[in-house]
C-alpha positions as CSV (number, residue, x, y, z in Angstrom):
1,M,72.8,110.7,127.2
2,S,69.2,109.5,127.3
3,A,70.3,106.1,126.0
4,L,73.0,105.9,128.7
5,L,70.5,106.7,131.4
6,D,68.2,104.0,130.1
7,T,71.0,101.5,130.1
8,I,72.0,102.3,133.6
9,A,68.4,102.0,134.8
10,R,68.1,98.6,133.2
11,I,71.4,97.4,134.7
12,R,70.5,98.7,138.2
13,A,67.3,96.7,138.0
14,E,69.2,93.6,136.9
15,V,71.8,93.9,139.5
16,C,69.2,94.4,142.2
17,A,67.3,91.3,141.1
18,L,70.4,89.2,140.9
19,H,71.1,89.8,144.6
20,A,68.0,87.8,145.3
21,E,69.7,84.8,143.7
22,L,72.5,85.0,146.3
23,T,70.0,84.7,149.1
24,R,67.9,82.1,147.2
25,Y,70.9,79.8,146.9
26,E,72.1,80.6,150.5
27,L,75.4,82.1,149.3
28,V,75.4,85.1,151.7
29,V,74.3,86.1,155.2
30,W,73.2,89.4,156.7
31,T,74.6,92.2,154.3
32,A,77.7,90.3,153.1
33,G,78.4,89.7,149.5
34,N,77.8,91.7,146.3
35,V,77.0,91.6,142.6
36,S,78.2,94.2,140.1
37,A,77.9,94.8,136.4
38,R,79.8,96.8,133.9
39,V,78.0,99.5,131.9
40,P,78.8,98.5,128.3
41,G,80.7,101.1,126.3
42,H,81.4,103.3,129.3
43,D,83.9,103.4,132.2
44,L,81.1,102.8,134.7
45,M,79.8,100.0,136.9
46,V,76.8,99.3,139.1
47,I,77.2,97.7,142.5
48,K,75.3,97.0,145.7
49,P,75.4,99.6,148.4
50,S,77.3,98.8,151.6
51,G,75.4,97.8,154.7
52,V,71.9,97.5,153.2
53,S,69.9,94.3,154.0
54,Y,69.1,92.2,151.0
55,D,65.3,92.4,151.5
56,A,65.6,96.2,151.5
57,L,67.5,96.5,148.2
58,T,65.8,98.3,145.3
59,P,67.1,99.3,141.9
60,E,67.3,103.0,143.0
61,L,69.7,102.0,145.8
62,M,72.2,100.4,143.5
63,V,75.3,102.6,143.3
64,V,76.9,103.8,140.0
65,T,80.7,104.3,140.1
66,D,83.5,104.8,137.7
67,L,86.0,102.1,137.2
68,Y,88.1,103.3,140.1
69,G,85.2,102.9,142.5
70,T,84.3,106.6,142.8
71,P,80.5,107.1,143.0
72,V,78.9,109.0,140.1
73,T,76.2,111.3,141.5
74,S,75.1,112.6,138.1
75,L,75.8,111.9,134.5
76,S,75.1,115.4,133.2
77,S,74.0,118.7,134.4
78,E,70.5,117.8,133.3
79,A,70.5,114.2,134.6
80,A,68.7,113.2,137.7
81,V,70.9,112.3,140.7
82,W,71.7,108.5,140.6
83,G,71.6,106.7,143.9
84,N,71.2,107.8,147.4
85,P,74.1,110.2,148.3
86,D,74.0,108.8,151.9
87,L,74.9,105.3,150.7
88,S,78.4,104.1,150.0
89,P,79.2,101.4,147.4
90,S,80.2,98.0,148.7
91,S,83.5,97.7,150.6
92,D,84.6,95.3,147.8
93,T,84.1,98.0,145.1
94,A,87.9,98.5,144.6
95,A,88.3,94.8,143.8
96,H,85.4,94.8,141.3
97,A,86.7,98.0,139.7
98,Y,90.2,96.6,139.3
99,V,88.8,93.5,137.5
100,Y,86.8,95.6,135.1
101,R,89.8,97.8,134.3
102,N,92.1,94.9,133.6
103,M,89.8,92.3,132.1
104,P,87.8,94.0,129.4
105,D,85.8,91.0,128.5
106,V,84.3,90.7,132.0
107,G,80.8,92.2,132.4
108,G,79.9,91.0,135.8
109,V,81.6,90.2,139.2
110,V,80.2,88.5,142.2
111,H,81.6,88.0,145.7
112,T,80.1,85.7,148.4
113,H,81.1,84.0,151.6
114,S,79.3,80.8,150.7
115,T,80.0,78.1,153.3
116,Y,81.8,75.3,151.4
117,A,83.7,77.4,149.0
118,T,84.9,79.7,151.8
119,A,85.9,76.6,153.8
120,W,88.2,75.6,150.9
121,A,89.5,79.2,150.8
122,A,90.2,79.1,154.6
123,R,92.5,76.1,153.9
124,G,94.1,77.8,150.9
125,E,93.3,74.7,148.9
126,P,92.1,74.6,145.3
127,I,89.1,72.5,144.5
128,P,90.3,69.7,142.3
129,C,88.5,68.9,139.1
130,V,87.0,65.5,139.9
131,L,83.5,66.1,138.4
132,T,82.5,66.4,134.8
133,M,80.4,69.4,135.8
134,M,83.6,71.1,136.9
135,G,85.2,70.3,133.6
136,D,82.2,71.8,131.8
137,E,81.8,75.0,133.9
138,F,85.4,75.7,135.2
139,G,87.7,73.9,132.7
140,G,89.7,72.4,135.6
141,T,90.6,73.1,139.2
142,I,89.1,76.1,140.9
143,P,92.2,78.0,141.9
144,V,93.2,79.8,145.1
145,G,94.2,83.5,145.0
146,P,96.6,85.2,147.4
147,F,95.8,86.5,150.8
148,A,94.9,90.2,150.5
149,L,93.1,92.8,152.7
150,I,90.1,95.0,151.7
151,G,90.8,98.7,151.2
152,D,92.8,99.0,148.0
153,D,93.4,97.1,144.7
154,S,95.1,94.1,146.4
155,I,92.2,91.8,146.1
156,G,91.5,92.8,142.6
157,R,95.1,92.2,141.6
158,G,95.0,88.8,143.1
159,I,91.8,87.9,141.2
160,V,93.1,89.1,137.9
161,E,96.6,87.5,138.3
162,T,95.0,84.1,139.2
163,L,92.2,84.0,136.7
164,R,94.3,85.1,133.7
165,A,96.1,81.8,133.9
166,S,92.9,79.7,134.3
167,H,89.7,78.7,132.4
168,S,87.9,79.1,135.7
169,P,85.4,81.9,136.2
170,A,85.9,81.4,140.0
171,V,88.8,82.1,142.4
172,L,89.0,81.3,146.1
173,M,90.7,84.2,147.7
174,Q,92.8,82.8,150.5
175,N,91.2,83.2,154.0
176,H,88.4,85.3,152.4
177,G,86.1,83.6,150.0
178,P,85.0,83.1,146.3
179,F,85.0,85.8,143.7
180,T,83.4,85.0,140.3
181,I,83.4,86.7,136.9
182,G,81.3,86.4,133.8
183,K,80.4,88.0,130.5
184,D,77.6,89.7,132.4
185,A,76.4,89.8,136.0
186,R,74.0,86.8,135.5
187,S,76.9,84.6,134.3
188,A,79.0,85.6,137.3
189,V,76.1,84.7,139.6
190,K,75.7,81.3,137.9
191,A,79.5,80.8,138.5
192,A,79.1,81.6,142.2
193,V,76.2,79.1,142.5
194,M,78.1,76.4,140.7
195,C,81.3,77.1,142.7
196,E,79.4,76.5,146.0
197,E,77.8,73.4,144.6
198,V,81.0,71.7,143.5
199,A,82.8,72.8,146.7
200,R,80.1,71.0,148.7
201,T,80.1,67.9,146.6
202,V,83.9,67.5,146.5
203,H,84.1,68.1,150.2
204,I,81.5,65.3,150.8
205,S,83.2,62.9,148.4
206,R,86.5,63.4,150.3
207,Q,84.7,62.2,153.5
208,L,84.0,58.9,151.7
209,G,87.5,58.5,150.2
210,E,89.8,60.0,147.7
211,P,88.0,61.4,144.7
212,L,89.1,60.0,141.3
213,P,90.9,62.5,139.1
214,I,89.9,63.3,135.6
215,D,92.5,63.2,132.9
216,A,93.6,66.7,131.8
217,G,92.8,65.9,128.1
218,Q,89.3,64.8,129.0
219,I,88.8,68.0,131.1
220,E,89.8,70.1,128.1
221,S,87.4,68.2,125.9
222,L,84.5,68.6,128.4
223,Y,85.2,72.3,128.6
224,D,85.5,72.9,124.9
225,R,82.3,71.0,124.2
226,Y,80.2,72.7,126.9
227,Q,81.5,76.2,126.2
228,N,81.3,76.0,122.4
229,V,78.5,73.6,121.6
230,Y,76.3,72.3,124.4
231,G,76.5,75.2,126.9
232,R,75.7,77.8,124.2
C-alpha cells in the first residue's frame, strides 16, 4: 500500500505540473480543459478537479478516481484521505475513464478547447496530412470523432472508436474540441500541443492556396522512422 500511495503522490504532482503546459501553450482558457493519468497496475486515474483555476491547482487538489470516474477518498483504512472531498473530478472524467478501460496501452489523456483545433472540430473537418511533421507525429490525417454530449460514456466511446482505426494520438470531437492520448500524460500533452500547431499551420496554408498532399506511402515511412528510430 505504501508503494501505491507513493506512486499516486508522484502522479498527482506530474498531472498538476502538466496543466501549466496547457496554459503555457495557450490551449485553454478559464477553467476549461484537463489532463489525466492512469495509475499503472491499478484501476485508478488522477485528473484535474472541476471548476478550479489553473493558477490555484496544487498536487493535493488532483482527484483520484476509479476507471468509472468514481472518486476514491481513501485507499485503505490506514491511508490518508486523498483529495478535497468538496471537489468533484472534471466534467470530462467519464470520457477519460472510458478511454482507460478500453485502451489499456493509454497512460494519459488530455482535453483542450485550443482555438485552431477546435475551429476544425466545429466544421467537422479532419486536418489533412500535408506536413511532414504531421506524418511524424500523427501518421496521417487528424480524424474527426462523432458529436456527443458530456454526461456519460458517449464522448469516450467516440474517442476510442475513432482512434482505434488511426495512428493519430489526437481526435477532433465534432463541435467540441480535441482529445489526445499518449503512453503517459506528458505524451498526451505533447500531442495536444502539436495538434494545435498543425491545425493553425494548415489553416494558414489554406488561406494562401490548396496545400499539397503527401503520398500515403511517404506518410507511413515518415511515421515509422519517427516513431521507431528518430523520435525514440
